[in-house]
C-alpha positions as a Markdown table, in Angstrom:
| # | Residue | x | y | z |
|---|---|---|---|---|
| 1 | Met | 0.1 | 0.0 | -0.1 |
| 2 | Lys | 2.8 | 2.3 | 1.0 |
| 3 | Lys | 4.6 | 1.6 | -2.2 |
| 4 | Tyr | 1.2 | 2.9 | -4.0 |
| 5 | Ile | 0.9 | 6.3 | -2.3 |
| 6 | Asn | 4.6 | 6.9 | -3.3 |
| 7 | Leu | 3.8 | 6.2 | -6.9 |
| 8 | Tyr | 0.8 | 8.5 | -6.9 |
| 9 | Leu | 2.1 | 11.3 | -4.8 |
| 10 | Ile | 5.0 | 11.6 | -7.4 |
| 11 | Ser | 3.0 | 11.3 | -10.2 |
| 12 | Ile | 0.7 | 13.8 | -9.1 |
| 13 | Leu | 3.5 | 16.1 | -8.0 |
| 14 | Phe | 4.8 | 16.1 | -11.6 |
| 15 | Ile | 1.7 | 16.3 | -13.4 |
| 16 | Tyr | 0.8 | 19.4 | -11.2 |
| 17 | Ala | 4.3 | 20.9 | -11.9 |
| 18 | Gly | 4.1 | 20.0 | -15.9 |
| 19 | Val | 0.5 | 21.8 | -15.6 |
| 20 | Ala | 1.8 | 24.9 | -14.1 |
| 21 | His | 4.2 | 25.5 | -16.8 |
| 22 | Phe | 1.1 | 26.5 | -18.7 |
| 23 | Thr | -0.8 | 28.1 | -16.3 |
| 24 | Asn | 1.9 | 30.1 | -15.2 |
| 25 | Pro | 4.6 | 30.0 | -17.7 |
| 26 | Gln | 6.0 | 33.6 | -16.4 |
| 27 | Phe | 7.6 | 32.2 | -13.2 |
| 28 | Tyr | 9.3 | 30.0 | -15.1 |
| 29 | Ile | 10.8 | 32.0 | -18.0 |
| 30 | Lys | 12.3 | 34.4 | -15.2 |
| 31 | Ile | 14.0 | 31.6 | -13.5 |
| 32 | Ile | 15.7 | 30.0 | -17.0 |
| 33 | Pro | 19.4 | 31.5 | -16.7 |
| 34 | Ser | 20.1 | 34.3 | -19.0 |
| 35 | Phe | 22.4 | 32.2 | -21.3 |
| 36 | Ile | 20.0 | 29.7 | -22.2 |
| 37 | Pro | 17.9 | 30.7 | -25.6 |
| 38 | Phe | 14.2 | 29.8 | -26.5 |
| 39 | Lys | 12.8 | 30.2 | -23.0 |
| 40 | Gln | 9.1 | 29.9 | -23.9 |
| 41 | Phe | 9.6 | 26.5 | -26.0 |
| 42 | Leu | 11.9 | 25.1 | -23.1 |
| 43 | Val | 9.2 | 25.8 | -20.4 |
| 44 | Asp | 6.4 | 24.4 | -22.6 |
| 45 | Leu | 8.8 | 21.6 | -23.1 |
| 46 | Ser | 9.5 | 20.7 | -19.8 |
| 47 | Gly | 6.0 | 21.2 | -18.8 |
| 48 | Val | 5.1 | 18.4 | -21.5 |
| 49 | Leu | 7.7 | 16.4 | -20.1 |
| 50 | Glu | 6.8 | 16.4 | -16.6 |
| 51 | Ile | 3.1 | 15.7 | -17.6 |
| 52 | Ile | 4.7 | 12.6 | -19.5 |
| 53 | Gly | 6.9 | 11.4 | -17.0 |
| 54 | Gly | 4.0 | 11.6 | -14.1 |
| 55 | Leu | 1.7 | 9.5 | -16.5 |
| 56 | Leu | 4.6 | 7.1 | -17.5 |
| 57 | Ile | 5.5 | 6.1 | -14.0 |
| 58 | Leu | 1.8 | 4.8 | -13.2 |
| 59 | Phe | 2.2 | 1.9 | -15.3 |
| 60 | Asn | 4.5 | -0.9 | -15.0 |
| 61 | Gln | 5.1 | -1.5 | -18.8 |
| 62 | Thr | 6.4 | 2.1 | -18.8 |
| 63 | Arg | 7.4 | 3.0 | -14.8 |
| 64 | Lys | 11.1 | 2.5 | -15.7 |
| 65 | Thr | 11.0 | 5.1 | -18.9 |
| 66 | Gly | 9.2 | 7.6 | -16.7 |
| 67 | Val | 11.5 | 7.2 | -13.9 |
| 68 | Tyr | 14.4 | 7.8 | -16.4 |
| 69 | Leu | 12.6 | 10.7 | -18.1 |
| 70 | Leu | 11.7 | 12.3 | -14.6 |
| 71 | Val | 15.5 | 12.0 | -13.3 |
| 72 | Gly | 16.7 | 13.3 | -16.5 |
| 73 | Leu | 14.9 | 16.3 | -16.0 |
| 74 | Leu | 15.5 | 16.8 | -12.1 |
| 75 | Val | 19.2 | 16.9 | -13.1 |
| 76 | Leu | 18.7 | 19.3 | -16.0 |
| 77 | Phe | 16.9 | 21.5 | -13.4 |
| 78 | Phe | 20.1 | 21.9 | -11.4 |
| 79 | Val | 21.3 | 24.2 | -14.0 |
| 80 | Val | 18.3 | 26.7 | -13.0 |
| 81 | His | 18.8 | 26.1 | -9.5 |
| 82 | Phe | 22.5 | 26.8 | -9.1 |
| 83 | Asp | 22.1 | 29.9 | -11.9 |
| 84 | Met | 19.6 | 31.4 | -9.2 |
| 85 | Leu | 22.3 | 31.2 | -6.0 |
| 86 | Phe | 25.2 | 32.0 | -8.0 |
| 87 | Thr | 23.6 | 35.1 | -9.7 |
| 88 | Phe | 21.5 | 35.8 | -6.8 |
| 89 | Gln | 20.9 | 39.5 | -5.9 |
| 90 | Val | 21.7 | 41.3 | -2.8 |
| 91 | Ser | 18.8 | 42.2 | -1.1 |
| 92 | Glu | 17.7 | 42.7 | 2.5 |
| 93 | Asn | 16.6 | 39.2 | 3.0 |
| 94 | Met | 19.6 | 37.7 | 1.6 |
| 95 | Leu | 20.5 | 35.2 | 4.0 |
| 96 | Leu | 16.8 | 34.0 | 3.8 |
| 97 | Asn | 17.1 | 33.9 | 0.2 |
| 98 | Lys | 20.1 | 32.1 | 0.0 |
| 99 | Ser | 19.0 | 29.7 | 2.5 |
| 100 | Leu | 15.9 | 28.8 | 0.5 |
| 101 | Leu | 17.9 | 28.8 | -2.9 |
| 102 | Leu | 20.0 | 26.2 | -1.2 |
| 103 | Met | 17.3 | 24.3 | 0.4 |
| 104 | Arg | 15.9 | 24.0 | -3.0 |
| 105 | Ile | 19.4 | 22.0 | -4.2 |
| 106 | Ile | 18.9 | 19.8 | -1.1 |
| 107 | Ile | 15.2 | 19.1 | -2.2 |
| 108 | Gln | 16.0 | 18.2 | -5.7 |
| 109 | Phe | 18.6 | 15.5 | -4.4 |
| 110 | Ile | 15.8 | 14.2 | -2.4 |
| 111 | Leu | 13.2 | 14.4 | -5.4 |
| 112 | Ile | 15.9 | 12.3 | -7.4 |
| 113 | Tyr | 16.0 | 9.7 | -4.8 |
| 114 | Trp | 12.3 | 9.4 | -4.4 |
| 115 | Val | 11.9 | 8.8 | -8.1 |
| 116 | Ile | 14.6 | 6.7 | -8.4 |
| 117 | Ser | 13.0 | 4.5 | -5.3 |
| 118 | Leu | 10.0 | 3.8 | -7.6 |
| 119 | Leu | 12.3 | 1.4 | -9.2 |
| 120 | Lys | 13.4 | -0.5 | -6.1 |
| 121 | Leu | 9.4 | -0.3 | -4.6 |
| 122 | Phe | 8.2 | -2.1 | -7.5 |
| 123 | Ser | 11.1 | -4.3 | -9.2 |
| 124 | Asn | 8.6 | -7.2 | -8.4 |
| 125 | Lys | 7.0 | -6.4 | -11.5 |
| 126 | Asp | 3.3 | -5.9 | -9.7 |
| 127 | Asn | 1.1 | -4.7 | -12.5 |
| 128 | Ile | -1.4 | -1.8 | -11.1 |
């Protein structure tokens, strides 16, 4: 039962995040590093891929592909997180904001581990 809770939580998280790329694209466009072109295209593409990954992990036949897709995206998103950390503008709340940016990077590692854990949780080829 616990493994299904993990599965559904991860799926919902990524599907929701993917949809958010379309409902609030400016948020994502603003955080893409300045040296990366085609920002709108990349926001749309990453949104679609997050939705696809969130759906693929739901089915035994496509779970491994979905896990690889989501982990690949999470690794690519480190570019955004580290760029934000290193190009952060000084402000009154700098310590708080720097701490939050560091926390996002730590959370990224936790998300990667959590998504990869699906492979072990469902290694006995359960069908759902």
